[in-house]
C-alpha positions in Angstrom: 106.7 116.4 -9.3 107.8 114.8 -6.6 105.6 116.7 -4.6 102.5 115.0 -6.9 104.2 111.7 -5.8 104.1 112.1 -2.5 100.7 113.6 -2.8 100.0 110.2 -4.0 101.4 108.0 -1.9 99.8 109.7 1.2 96.3 109.3 -0.7 97.3 105.4 -0.8 98.3 105.1 2.7 94.9 107.5 4.3 93.1 105.1 1.8 94.0 102.0 3.1 93.3 102.8 6.4 89.7 104.0 6.0 88.9 100.7 4.0 90.4 98.5 6.8 87.0 99.4 8.2 84.8 99.1 5.1 86.7 95.8 5.0 86.4 94.4 8.4 83.0 95.8 8.5 81.2 92.4 7.9 83.4 90.6 10.5 82.6 93.7 13.0 78.6 92.6 12.3 79.5 89.1 12.7 81.1 89.7 16.5 78.2 91.7 17.4 75.9 89.2 16.4 77.5 86.0 18.1 77.8 88.6 21.3 73.4 89.4 20.8 73.0 85.7 19.9 74.9 84.4 23.3 73.6 86.8 25.5 69.8 85.9 24.3 71.1 82.2 25.4 72.0 83.0 28.3 68.8 85.2 29.2 67.2 82.2 28.1 68.1 79.1 29.9 68.7 81.4 33.1 64.7 82.2 32.6 63.4 79.0 32.2 65.5 77.9 35.1 63.8 80.5 37.1 60.2 80.1 35.8 60.2 75.7 36.0 58.8 74.3 38.8 60.9 73.8 41.9 60.2 69.8 42.4 58.7 68.2 45.3 61.0 66.9 48.4 61.0 63.1 48.7 58.3 62.9 51.0 55.1 65.0 49.3 56.0 62.6 46.4 55.8 59.8 48.5 52.5 60.9 49.9 51.4 61.3 46.4 52.5 57.6 45.1 50.5 56.0 48.4 47.3 58.2 47.6 47.6 57.1 44.3 48.4 53.2 44.9 45.4 53.2 47.4 42.9 55.0 45.2 44.1 52.4 42.2 43.5 49.1 44.9 39.9 50.7 45.3 39.0 50.8 41.4 40.4 47.6 41.5 38.2 46.0 44.2 35.7 47.7 42.4 36.1 45.9 39.0 36.5 43.0 41.0 33.0 43.6 42.5 31.8 44.3 39.2 33.0 41.2 37.4 31.6 39.1 39.8 28.2 40.8 39.9 28.0 40.7 35.6 29.4 36.9 36.1 25.9 36.1 38.4 24.0 38.1 35.8 25.0 36.4 32.8 24.6 32.8 34.6 20.6 34.4 35.2 20.5 35.8 32.2 21.2 31.8 30.5 18.8 30.3 32.9 16.3 33.1 32.1 16.4 32.5 28.5 16.0 28.7 28.9 12.9 29.0 31.2 11.7 31.7 28.4 12.2 29.1 25.5 10.2 26.5 27.3 7.6 28.6 28.3 7.6 31.2 25.4 3.9 32.0 23.5 4.9 30.2 20.3 5.5 27.2 22.6 2.3 27.2 23.8 0.9 27.9 20.7 2.4 24.7 19.0 1.0 23.2 21.6 -2.4 24.3 21.0 -2.3 23.5 17.5 -1.5 20.0 18.1 -3.9 19.2 20.4 -6.9 20.6 17.5 -4.4 18.2 15.6 -5.2 15.2 17.7 -9.1 16.7 18.2 -10.0 16.5 14.3 -7.9 13.2 14.2 -10.1 11.9 16.8 -13.4 13.4 15.6 -12.2 12.1 12.0 -11.9 8.7 13.8 -14.9 8.6 15.8 -16.6 9.7 12.6 -15.6 6.4 10.7 -16.0 4.7 13.5 -19.8 5.7 13.4 -20.1 5.5 9.7 -19.8 1.8 10.2 -21.7 1.4 13.3 -24.6 2.9 11.7 -24.1 -0.2 8.5 -24.6 -2.7 11.3 -27.5 -1.0 13.8 -30.9 -0.1 12.1 -32.4 3.0 11.6 -28.5 3.4 12.0 -28.4 6.0 8.8 -31.0 8.7 10.3 -28.7 8.3 13.7 -25.7 8.9 11.6 -26.8 11.8 9.8 -28.2 13.6 12.8 -24.9 13.0 15.0 -22.6 12.9 12.0 -23.7 17.3 10.6 -23.0 17.7 14.9 -20.0 16.3 14.5 -18.4 18.2 11.4 -19.7 21.4 13.1 -17.8 20.8 15.6 -14.5 19.3 13.6 -15.0 22.6 11.1 -14.6 25.1 14.4 -11.4 23.1 15.8 -10.0 23.5 11.9 -11.1 27.5 12.0 -9.1 27.1 16.0 -6.0 25.5 14.4 -6.0 28.9 11.8 -6.4 31.3 13.8 -3.7 29.7 16.2 -1.2 29.3 13.1 -2.1 32.6 12.2 -1.3 33.9 15.7 2.1 31.7 15.5 3.2 34.2 12.1 2.5 36.9 13.9 -0.4 37.5 10.6 -4.1 39.2 10.7 -6.4 37.0 10.9 -9.3 37.3 8.3 -12.8 38.4 10.2 -15.6 36.0 8.3 -18.9 35.1 9.6 -17.4 31.2 9.7 -15.2 31.8 12.6 -16.4 31.0 15.5 -17.1 34.3 18.0 -15.1 35.1 21.2 -17.9 34.7 23.2 -19.1 31.1 22.0 -18.0 28.4 23.8 -16.1 25.4 21.4 -16.0 21.9 22.6 
């Protein structure tokens, strides 16, 4: 039986030696992974150092900087000239706006409308004066009737011109009627 015990002891001694590799297998794999990781980091750092562009010399950098400074100065000068032209154009625009405001067609239409109103009030006063005078003068009623009709026609044409100017001022389309004067007709 002693031999049997010796065999069990030998098996127990052999089992730990075979189990040592199995027990430390994870440690060996971890060390291999660590070395692989270190090698990959060394390779990537070496490649990045080899592939990055080398810095230019100071003379090349200074020459490029001088070119950029000159380019910026040219652009600043160009911007200053453009701003000066813009200021001049703004001043011209304001003068032009003032000029247009004073010579606009609306202003002219208003002037013409005022003239027609003044002409109409003159005709009313003249007609009233003719009526008063016709009472004083012998056969004045006939004279008043003859010239009163002509003054009434002139007053009516003046009112039509005023209406047309008002329509032009508002931009409305004038209505075509037979009462309105024709363009070929000369109106007083």
